[in-house]
C-alpha positions as CSV (number, residue, x, y, z in Angstrom):
1,M,13.3,-2.8,25.3
2,T,10.1,-2.3,23.2
3,T,7.7,-4.7,21.6
4,A,6.7,-2.4,18.8
5,K,7.7,-3.4,15.3
6,S,8.7,-1.6,12.1
7,N,6.9,-2.3,8.9
8,E,9.9,-4.1,7.8
9,D,9.8,-6.5,10.6
10,L,6.1,-7.3,10.3
11,S,7.2,-8.6,6.7
12,L,9.1,-11.4,8.2
13,N,6.3,-12.6,10.2
14,K,4.7,-13.7,6.8
15,S,3.9,-17.2,6.3
16,A,4.8,-19.0,3.3
17,A,1.0,-19.3,2.5
18,E,1.3,-15.6,2.0
19,M,3.1,-15.6,-1.4
20,P,3.2,-12.6,-3.3
21,L,1.0,-12.0,-6.4
22,N,4.2,-11.9,-8.7
23,F,7.9,-12.4,-9.0
24,E,8.3,-8.7,-8.9
25,Q,6.9,-8.6,-5.7
26,A,8.4,-11.8,-4.3
27,Y,12.1,-10.6,-5.3
28,A,11.6,-7.2,-3.9
29,E,10.8,-8.7,-0.6
30,L,13.6,-11.1,-0.7
31,E,16.0,-8.1,-1.5
32,Q,14.3,-6.2,1.8
33,I,14.9,-9.6,3.8
34,I,18.6,-9.9,2.4
35,A,19.2,-6.4,3.3
36,Q,18.0,-6.6,6.9
37,M,19.9,-10.1,7.4
38,E,23.0,-8.3,6.4
39,A,22.9,-5.2,8.5
40,A,22.9,-8.1,11.4
41,Q,20.6,-6.1,13.5
42,L,17.8,-8.9,13.7
43,P,17.5,-10.6,17.1
44,L,18.1,-14.4,16.5
45,D,14.2,-15.4,16.5
46,A,13.9,-12.6,13.8
47,S,16.8,-13.7,11.8
48,L,15.4,-17.4,11.7
49,A,11.7,-15.9,10.7
50,A,13.7,-13.9,7.8
51,Y,15.8,-16.9,6.6
52,Q,12.5,-19.0,6.6
53,R,10.5,-16.3,4.8
54,G,13.4,-15.6,2.4
55,N,13.6,-19.2,1.5
56,S,10.2,-19.8,0.5
57,L,10.5,-16.5,-1.5
58,L,13.4,-18.0,-3.1
59,Q,11.6,-21.0,-4.2
60,F,8.6,-18.9,-5.4
61,C,11.2,-16.9,-7.5
62,Q,12.8,-20.0,-9.0
63,Q,9.5,-21.5,-9.6
64,S,8.4,-18.6,-11.8
65,L,11.2,-18.0,-13.6
66,L,11.3,-21.8,-14.4
67,A,8.0,-21.2,-15.4
68,A,8.8,-18.3,-17.6
69,E,11.6,-20.2,-19.3
70,Q,9.2,-22.8,-20.3
71,Q,7.0,-20.3,-21.9
72,V,9.8,-18.6,-24.1
73,Q,9.3,-19.4,-27.6
74,I,11.7,-18.3,-30.6
75,L,11.1,-18.0,-34.1
76,N,13.2,-19.9,-36.4
77,E,14.3,-18.9,-40.2
78,R,11.2,-19.9,-41.5
79,N,8.8,-18.0,-39.0
80,Q,7.9,-21.2,-36.9
81,L,7.4,-21.3,-33.3
82,L,10.0,-23.2,-31.7
83,A,10.0,-24.2,-27.9
84,Y,12.9,-22.8,-26.1
85,K,15.7,-25.1,-25.3
86,S,18.3,-24.1,-22.6
87,Q,22.0,-24.9,-23.6
88,D,22.3,-27.3,-20.8
89,Q,19.7,-29.8,-22.3
């Protein structure tokens, strides 16, 4: 058994404090983690670390999307800017 880790495995060791700079980076890393976990070739401790990192990235993505949704504005017929309202409000 080797102790060397691939670049993909190293991404699992990032702490929650090491959040990506933007949504796209977070989403790409989250997709990578999901693919690794679906391959079911990670040892238990690496799987737990991947789950924790993925959870942090998911929260980051959700917060980014919420912030973007709150910033979205639309034009009505009179060319006045109105704040976006989701259908569930």
